[in-house]
C-alpha positions as CSV (number, residue, x, y, z in Angstrom):
1,M,50.5,62.2,14.4
2,S,49.7,62.4,18.1
3,T,47.1,64.9,19.1
4,K,48.0,64.6,22.8
5,P,48.7,68.1,24.2
6,P,52.1,68.8,25.6
7,Y,52.6,67.5,29.1
8,F,53.0,70.9,30.7
9,A,50.1,72.5,28.9
10,D,47.7,73.8,31.6
11,K,49.8,72.5,34.4
12,K,49.5,74.6,37.5
13,V,53.0,75.7,38.7
14,L,54.1,77.7,41.7
15,I,57.7,79.1,41.7
16,T,59.4,80.9,44.6
17,G,62.5,82.9,43.7
18,A,61.0,83.7,40.3
19,S,62.4,87.2,39.9
20,S,65.9,86.1,39.1
21,G,68.3,83.2,38.3
22,V,66.9,79.7,38.0
23,G,63.4,80.7,39.1
24,M,63.1,83.3,36.3
25,A,64.4,80.9,33.7
26,L,61.8,78.3,34.8
27,A,59.0,80.9,34.8
28,Y,59.6,81.7,31.2
29,W,59.9,78.1,30.2
30,Y,56.7,76.9,31.8
31,L,54.8,79.9,30.5
32,N,56.1,79.4,27.0
33,N,54.9,75.8,27.3
34,G,51.3,76.7,28.2
35,A,51.4,76.2,32.0
36,Q,49.6,78.4,34.5
37,V,52.3,79.9,36.7
38,A,52.2,81.7,40.1
39,L,55.3,83.7,40.7
40,V,56.8,84.6,44.1
41,G,60.0,86.7,44.4
42,R,61.7,89.7,46.0
43,D,61.7,91.9,42.9
44,I,58.1,92.8,42.3
45,E,58.9,94.9,39.3
46,T,60.5,92.0,37.5
47,L,57.6,89.7,38.3
48,S,55.2,92.2,37.0
49,K,57.1,92.4,33.7
50,I,57.0,88.7,33.3
51,G,53.3,88.6,34.1
52,E,52.6,91.3,31.6
53,Q,53.9,89.1,28.8
54,F,51.5,86.3,29.8
55,P,48.5,88.1,31.3
56,S,46.2,85.1,31.3
57,Q,48.6,82.6,32.8
58,S,50.5,84.5,35.5
59,L,48.9,84.9,39.0
60,E,50.0,86.7,42.2
61,M,50.4,84.7,45.4
62,A,48.3,87.3,47.2
63,L,45.3,86.3,45.1
64,S,45.5,82.8,46.5
65,V,47.1,80.3,44.2
66,I,44.7,77.5,44.9
67,E,41.6,79.6,44.7
68,K,42.6,81.2,41.3
69,M,44.2,78.1,39.7
70,G,41.9,75.5,41.2
71,G,44.8,73.3,42.3
72,L,48.5,72.8,42.0
73,D,50.7,70.3,40.0
74,I,54.2,71.5,40.5
75,L,55.9,73.4,43.4
76,I,59.4,74.8,42.7
77,N,61.2,76.1,45.7
78,A,64.0,78.2,44.1
79,A,64.2,81.1,46.6
80,G,67.6,81.5,48.2
81,L,70.3,83.9,49.3
82,I,73.8,83.7,50.6
83,F,75.9,85.5,53.2
84,D,79.6,85.2,53.7
85,G,80.7,84.6,57.3
86,D,82.4,82.0,59.4
87,I,81.3,80.9,62.9
88,Q,82.6,84.0,64.6
89,S,81.2,86.5,62.1
90,T,77.8,85.0,61.4
91,F,75.4,87.0,63.5
92,P,72.2,85.4,64.9
93,Q,70.0,87.7,62.7
94,D,72.0,86.6,59.6
95,Y,71.6,83.0,60.5
96,D,67.8,83.4,61.1
97,Y,67.4,85.2,57.8
98,L,69.3,82.5,55.9
99,M,67.2,79.8,57.6
100,D,63.9,81.7,56.8
101,I,64.6,82.0,53.1
102,N,66.7,78.9,52.3
103,L,65.0,76.3,54.4
104,R,62.0,77.4,56.4
105,C,60.3,78.8,53.3
106,A,60.6,75.5,51.5
107,F,59.3,73.6,54.5
108,H,56.3,75.9,54.9
109,M,55.5,75.8,51.2
110,T,55.6,72.0,51.3
111,L,53.4,72.0,54.4
112,I,50.8,74.3,53.0
113,F,50.6,72.8,49.5
114,H,51.2,69.1,49.9
115,K,47.6,68.2,50.2
116,Y,46.8,69.9,46.9
117,L,49.7,68.3,45.2
118,G,48.4,64.9,46.5
119,M,45.1,65.5,44.7
120,S,47.0,66.0,41.4
121,K,49.7,63.4,42.1
122,G,52.1,66.3,41.6
123,C,55.7,67.0,42.5
124,I,58.1,69.3,44.4
125,V,61.5,70.3,43.2
126,N,63.9,72.2,45.6
127,V,66.9,74.2,44.5
128,S,69.9,73.2,46.6
129,C,73.6,73.8,46.0
130,S,76.8,71.8,46.0
131,Q,77.6,73.3,49.4
132,G,74.7,71.3,50.8
133,S,76.9,68.3,50.6
134,K,80.4,69.8,50.1
135,P,81.2,72.3,52.9
136,N,82.9,75.6,52.2
137,A,84.8,77.7,54.7
138,G,83.4,81.2,55.2
139,T,79.8,80.4,54.4
140,I,78.8,78.2,57.3
141,G,75.2,79.5,57.6
142,Y,74.5,79.0,53.9
143,C,76.0,75.5,53.9
144,M,73.8,74.5,56.9
145,T,70.6,75.7,55.2
146,K,71.4,73.8,52.0
147,A,72.3,70.6,53.8
148,G,69.0,71.0,55.7
149,L,67.1,71.5,52.4
150,E,68.5,68.3,51.0
151,M,67.4,66.3,54.0
152,L,64.0,68.0,53.8
153,T,63.8,66.8,50.2
154,K,64.6,63.2,51.1
155,S,62.4,63.1,54.2
156,S,59.5,64.6,52.3
157,A,60.0,62.1,49.5
158,L,59.5,59.3,51.9
159,E,56.6,60.8,53.8
160,L,54.7,62.0,50.7
161,A,55.2,59.0,48.4
162,P,52.0,57.3,49.7
163,L,50.1,60.4,48.4
164,G,51.7,60.0,45.0
165,I,53.8,63.1,45.4
166,R,57.4,63.1,44.2
167,V,60.0,65.3,45.9
168,N,63.4,65.9,44.3
169,A,66.1,68.6,44.3
170,V,68.8,69.9,42.0
171,S,72.3,70.7,43.3
172,P,74.2,73.1,41.1
173,A,77.7,74.5,41.7
174,T,78.4,78.1,41.1
175,L,76.0,79.7,38.7
176,D,76.1,83.0,36.9
177,T,73.3,84.7,38.8
178,N,72.7,87.7,41.0
179,L,72.9,85.6,44.1
180,Y,76.5,86.5,44.7
181,R,76.1,90.1,43.8
182,Y,73.6,90.4,46.6
183,T,76.4,89.7,49.0
184,G,77.9,93.2,48.2
185,M,80.5,92.2,45.6
186,T,81.6,94.7,43.1
187,E,81.4,93.7,39.5
188,Q,85.2,93.2,39.3
189,E,85.1,91.1,42.5
190,Y,82.3,89.0,41.0
191,Q,84.2,88.4,37.8
192,N,87.3,87.3,39.7
193,F,85.2,85.1,41.9
194,K,83.7,83.3,38.8
195,K,87.2,82.7,37.4
196,R,88.3,81.1,40.7
197,A,85.2,79.0,41.1
198,A,85.7,77.6,37.6
199,T,89.1,76.2,38.5
200,N,87.4,73.8,41.0
201,I,85.0,72.4,38.3
202,P,86.3,69.6,36.0
203,M,84.4,71.1,33.1
204,N,86.4,74.3,33.8
205,R,83.4,76.6,33.7
206,I,80.5,77.6,35.9
207,G,77.0,76.6,35.0
208,T,74.1,78.5,33.5
209,V,70.6,78.9,34.9
210,E,69.2,77.4,31.7
211,E,71.1,74.2,32.4
212,V,69.7,73.9,35.9
213,A,66.3,74.8,34.7
214,K,66.4,71.9,32.2
215,A,67.2,69.5,35.0
216,I,64.2,70.8,37.0
217,I,61.9,70.4,34.0
218,F,62.9,66.8,33.8
219,L,62.3,66.2,37.5
220,S,58.9,67.9,37.3
221,S,57.8,65.8,34.4
222,E,56.1,62.4,34.8
223,Q,59.1,60.3,35.8
224,Q,59.6,57.5,38.4
225,V,62.1,59.6,40.4
226,T,61.8,60.7,44.0
227,G,64.1,61.5,46.8
228,H,66.9,62.3,44.3
229,I,69.4,65.1,44.6
230,M,70.4,65.7,41.0
231,K,74.0,67.2,40.6
232,V,74.2,69.8,37.9
233,D,77.7,71.0,38.7
234,G,80.1,70.1,35.9
235,G,81.5,67.2,37.9
236,K,82.4,69.2,41.0
237,Q,81.1,66.4,43.3
238,L,83.7,64.1,41.8
239,T,86.6,66.1,43.0
240,S,88.3,65.6,46.4
241,S,88.4,69.3,47.1
242,G,86.0,72.0,46.0
243,Y,87.4,74.4,48.5
244,I,87.5,78.1,47.8
245,P,88.7,80.2,50.7
246,W,86.0,82.8,51.5
247,Y,86.5,85.0,54.5
248,G,85.0,88.2,53.1
249,M,85.9,90.3,50.1
250,E,89.2,91.6,51.4
251,M,90.6,88.1,52.1
252,M,89.0,86.5,49.1
253,N,91.2,88.7,46.8
254,R,94.6,87.9,48.4
255,R,96.9,84.9,48.5
256,F,96.6,82.7,51.6
257,E,99.7,81.6,53.4
258,P,99.5,78.3,55.3
259,D,100.4,78.5,59.0
260,Y,103.4,76.2,58.6
261,L,105.1,78.7,56.3
262,S,105.9,80.8,59.3
263,N,108.1,78.1,60.7
264,I,109.9,77.6,57.3
265,N,110.4,81.4,57.0
266,Y,111.9,81.4,60.5
267,W,114.4,78.6,59.6
268,M,115.4,80.4,56.4
269,A,116.0,83.7,58.2
270,N,118.4,82.0,60.6
271,A,120.1,79.9,58.1
272,K,120.6,82.3,55.2
273,D,123.8,83.9,56.6
274,K,125.3,80.4,56.8
275,I,124.6,79.5,53.2
276,R,126.9,81.0,50.6
277,K,127.7,80.3,47.0
278,S,131.0,78.4,46.4
279,K,133.9,80.5,45.1
280,F,135.0,77.6,43.0
281,D,133.6,76.7,39.6
282,A,131.0,73.9,39.7
283,G,132.5,70.5,38.9
284,T,136.1,71.2,39.8
285,E,138.0,69.2,42.4
286,E,138.1,72.2,44.7
287,W,134.3,72.6,44.3
288,I,133.7,68.9,45.1
289,Q,136.0,69.1,48.1
290,E,134.3,72.1,49.5
291,I,130.9,70.5,49.0
292,Q,132.1,67.4,50.8
293,N,133.2,69.5,53.7
294,S,129.9,71.3,53.9
295,N,127.3,69.7,56.0
296,W,124.7,72.1,54.6
297,A,125.2,70.7,51.1
298,T,126.0,67.0,51.5
299,H,124.6,65.9,54.8
300,N,121.0,66.7,54.9
301,E,120.6,65.2,58.4
302,D,123.2,67.5,59.8
303,A,121.6,70.5,58.1
304,H,118.3,69.7,59.8
305,F,120.1,69.3,63.1
306,K,121.8,72.7,62.7
307,V,118.6,74.4,61.9
308,M,116.9,72.7,64.8
309,Q,119.6,73.9,67.2
310,E,119.0,77.5,66.1
311,Y,115.2,77.2,66.1
312,K,113.1,78.3,69.0
313,K,112.8,75.0,70.8
314,E,109.8,76.2,72.8
315,N,107.9,76.1,69.5
316,M,108.7,72.5,68.8
317,N,107.2,69.5,70.5
318,D,109.2,66.6,71.8
319,D,108.5,64.4,68.8
320,E,109.9,67.0,66.4
321,V,113.1,67.5,68.5
322,N,113.6,63.7,68.8
323,H,113.1,63.3,65.0
324,Y,115.9,65.7,64.2
325,L,118.2,64.2,66.9
326,N,117.7,60.8,65.4
327,M,118.4,62.0,61.9
328,H,121.7,63.5,63.2
329,K,122.7,60.3,64.9
330,E,121.8,58.0,61.9
331,G,123.3,60.0,59.1
332,G,125.4,62.9,60.3
333,V,129.1,63.7,60.3
334,D,129.8,60.4,62.1
335,N,128.5,58.6,59.1
336,P,129.3,60.8,56.1
337,K,127.7,60.3,52.8
338,A,129.4,60.8,49.5
339,A,128.7,64.1,47.8
340,K,126.5,64.2,44.8
341,R,127.2,66.5,41.9
342,V,124.3,68.9,41.4
């Protein structure tokens, strides 16, 4: 039987964003596996409760991580937040705050601690998001910061490899964390959001923080992996569209109507008084004769032409007008087609 101690025993770990979500799950895992862990997060009360359970292993950032632990082996940049907002509604102060927490924080932590990680041949793991590579309307600031974080990961991996430092990131899809609640969602809105998000994931469910934590644990172990963005998203990156409309809570909870429907609705409004149900029984000779005499039913090209004539031509470009004119010439009343029984 091997007497070699577990790999993470006495490893020195620094975790940002440790008071909730993925960061908290990691904090408990590393602590339970004998690591010395410094915790950084917005919820001091939660951090204190975690620290109280492991008094000899948990350290405060203010006491100086390096000074107290004597070095650093693993840096986890898990701090993050999200704001909803498109280009017009993302204010400069919101953009700056997103950049500070989601990107600048990770950059500064890497800058400050890389020389100590070089001494231990340690590693850095950043927590990105599927929106770092798969854009989402209505969260432009968040998408920008996560895309930047992934490029920081790859660039740092190249630059720090000569020092023996590995740099990787995980990229989850929607997770069941407080991240979205911090945007101001009510509990019902959050539950509805999770259901919608799951429909864009092939595995048909959102992920858990424990699943992402396990991926980070692998990347922080002694593996020959660097510059890698590990997808932990239930296959979302395989889909052609992960798009979830997000223009604030009010619009997130309504059905979206494509712009082109307004044209269709206009056509229908003008045509409905010209479309009536036949007074003859379907299939009779009288019914067939009436259908044959009705351009609306048997001559699709004429139907389009009639609609086009009644449509506001100023809203149609020349290509559209010519298209319907050609349809009329090629297959209209001058070249009747046999009626089809429907």
